[in-house]
C-alpha positions in Angstrom: 52.0 137.0 49.5 49.7 135.8 52.3 50.4 132.4 53.9 48.1 129.6 53.0 45.3 129.6 55.6 43.3 126.9 57.2 40.2 128.3 55.5 41.8 127.8 52.1 43.0 124.3 52.9 39.8 123.1 54.6 37.8 122.4 51.5 40.7 120.4 50.0 41.1 118.3 53.1 37.4 117.8 53.5 37.1 116.5 49.9 39.1 113.5 51.0 37.0 112.9 54.1 33.6 111.2 54.5 32.1 114.5 55.6 32.9 117.9 56.9 35.6 118.1 59.6 33.9 120.3 62.3 36.9 120.2 64.6 39.6 120.8 62.0 42.5 122.9 63.3 46.1 123.3 62.5 47.3 121.0 65.3 45.0 118.2 64.4 46.8 115.0 63.4 46.0 113.7 60.0 45.7 110.2 61.3 43.1 111.3 63.8 41.0 112.4 60.8 41.5 108.9 59.2 43.9 110.2 56.7 46.7 107.8 55.7 49.9 108.5 53.9 48.4 107.9 50.4 45.6 110.3 51.2 48.1 112.8 52.5 49.9 112.7 49.2 46.6 113.2 47.4 45.8 116.2 49.6 49.3 117.7 48.8 48.9 117.1 45.1 45.4 118.7 45.1 46.5 121.7 47.2 49.6 122.2 45.1 47.4 122.3 42.0 44.9 124.6 43.6 47.6 127.0 44.8 49.7 126.8 41.6 52.7 125.1 43.2 55.1 122.6 41.7 55.5 119.4 43.8 58.6 118.6 41.8 60.3 121.2 44.0 59.6 119.2 47.1 62.8 118.6 49.0 63.5 114.8 49.1 64.5 115.2 52.7 61.2 116.8 53.8 59.5 114.7 56.4 56.0 113.4 55.9 53.4 115.8 57.3 51.8 114.6 60.6 49.4 117.6 61.3 47.4 120.0 59.3 50.0 122.7 60.2 52.7 120.4 58.7 50.8 120.3 55.4 50.4 124.1 55.5 54.2 124.5 56.2 55.1 122.2 53.4 53.0 124.1 51.0 54.5 127.4 52.2 58.0 126.0 51.7 57.0 125.0 48.1 55.6 128.5 47.5 58.8 130.1 48.9 60.9 127.9 46.7 58.9 128.8 43.7 59.0 132.5 44.4 62.8 132.5 45.1 63.6 130.8 41.7 61.1 133.0 39.8 63.1 136.2 40.6 
């Protein structure tokens, strides 16, 4: 399965912003976009729903995402976890 791309995540992130994020890239800090921890959680929940992932599988030791890349990595970890238990 293909990794989650920035193009797939962009509309989800932008839905929580006041407008389009023209300079959204993987290394961009969420805080630089005005995204706080609660909004980050909402982004994760929306993305998990959009990609058919189960947030209940989120490792309690996972650190809070700081960048867009961190969000993408966390979602990929959830996807991998879901796929490994499905087989």
